C-alpha positions in Angstrom: -58.1 -259.2 -147.8 -61.2 -257.5 -146.5 -62.1 -260.5 -144.3 -58.6 -260.9 -142.9 -58.2 -257.2 -142.2 -61.5 -257.0 -140.4 -60.8 -260.2 -138.4 -57.4 -258.7 -137.4 -59.0 -255.5 -136.4 -61.7 -257.2 -134.3 -59.0 -259.3 -132.6 -56.8 -256.2 -131.9 -53.9 -257.8 -134.0 -51.2 -255.8 -135.6 -52.1 -254.8 -139.1 -50.3 -253.5 -142.1 -51.1 -249.9 -143.2 -53.3 -251.2 -146.0 -55.1 -253.6 -143.6 -55.7 -250.6 -141.3 -57.2 -248.6 -144.1 -59.5 -251.5 -145.0 -60.6 -252.1 -141.4 -61.4 -248.3 -141.1 -63.6 -248.5 -144.2 -65.3 -251.6 -142.9 -65.8 -250.0 -139.5 -67.7 -247.2 -141.2 -70.0 -249.7 -142.9 -71.7 -251.8 -140.3 -74.2 -253.0 -142.9 -71.4 -255.0 -144.6 -69.7 -256.5 -141.5 -71.9 -259.5 -141.5 -70.7 -260.6 -144.9 -67.0 -260.5 -143.9 -66.9 -264.1 -143.0 -64.3 -266.5 -144.3 -66.7 -267.8 -147.0 -67.7 -264.3 -148.0 -66.1 -264.5 -151.4 -68.4 -267.4 -152.3 -71.4 -265.0 -152.3 -72.8 -263.5 -155.4 -73.4 -259.8 -155.2 -75.4 -259.0 -158.4 -77.8 -256.2 -159.1 -80.1 -258.8 -160.6 -80.1 -260.6 -157.2 -80.9 -257.4 -155.5 -77.5 -257.2 -153.8 -75.0 -254.4 -154.1 -71.4 -255.5 -154.0 -69.9 -254.5 -150.6 -66.4 -255.1 -151.8 -66.9 -252.9 -154.7 -68.3 -250.1 -152.6 -65.6 -250.3 -150.0 -63.0 -250.5 -152.7 -64.3 -247.2 -154.2 -63.9 -245.6 -150.8 -60.3 -246.8 -150.6 -59.7 -245.4 -154.1 -61.2 -242.0 -153.2 -59.0 -241.9 -150.1 -55.9 -242.7 -152.1 -56.7 -240.1 -154.7 -57.4 -237.5 -152.1 -54.1 -238.4 -150.2 -52.1 -238.0 -153.5 -54.3 -235.2 -154.9 -54.5 -237.1 -158.2 -56.2 -236.0 -160.3 -54.9 -232.6 -159.2 -57.7 -230.8 -157.4 -59.5 -233.8 -155.9 -58.3 -233.0 -152.5 -59.8 -229.6 -152.6 -63.1 -231.0 -153.8 -63.1 -233.5 -150.9 -62.4 -230.6 -148.4 -65.2 -228.6 -149.7 -67.7 -231.5 -149.6 -66.5 -232.5 -146.2 -67.2 -228.9 -145.0 -70.6 -229.0 -146.6 -71.6 -232.4 -145.4 -69.8 -232.2 -142.0 -68.3 -235.7 -142.5 -65.5 -237.0 -144.7 -67.3 -240.3 -145.2 -70.5 -238.7 -146.5 -68.2 -236.6 -148.8 -66.7 -239.8 -150.1 -70.2 -241.2 -150.8 -71.0 -238.2 -152.9 -67.7 -238.7 -154.9 -68.0 -242.4 -155.3 -70.8 -242.0 -157.9 -68.4 -239.9 -160.1 -65.6 -242.4 -159.8 -67.9 -245.3 -160.6 -69.3 -243.6 -163.6 -65.8 -242.7 -164.9 -64.6 -246.2 -164.4 -67.7 -247.7 -166.1 -67.2 -245.4 -169.2 -63.6 -246.3 -169.4 -64.3 -250.0 -169.3 -67.2 -249.6 -171.9 -64.9 -247.7 -174.3 -61.9 -249.8 -173.5 -59.8 -246.6 -172.9 -58.0 -245.0 -169.9 -60.3 -243.1 -167.6 -60.7 -239.4 -168.5 -59.2 -237.7 -165.5 -60.3 -234.2 -166.6 -64.0 -235.3 -167.1 -63.9 -237.1 -163.8 -62.5 -234.0 -162.0 -65.1 -231.9 -163.7 -67.9 -234.1 -162.4 -66.4 -233.9 -158.9 -66.2 -230.2 -159.0 -69.8 -229.9 -160.0 -70.6 -231.7 -156.6 -69.1 -228.8 -154.8 -71.1 -226.1 -156.4 
């Protein structure tokens, strides 16, 4: 989906709302644009190989944007506004927030439980202090 959305964006083709969101995130990450070739999914992006996963990173941006748009967990939109004011850039604010989301997802997966939204929001709120 990332490859197709980026190709459509570059060709000026009509995109679905989700494709437009993906293309916007890709546009903000020029360091990942070279991996968005049709055979991109054949690559291994492992920490052991010294490569971070661009799809995971961009997916976390999309998740943060969806959470902020829906204010779920309640209060995340305010945290994003505060961080955006502090950093001067919504994208930089998302980068700060991504670590909290990744940590919460990792803990959830490790414990085989639903993510703890209150702990996640608490971590996010600490970013704004």
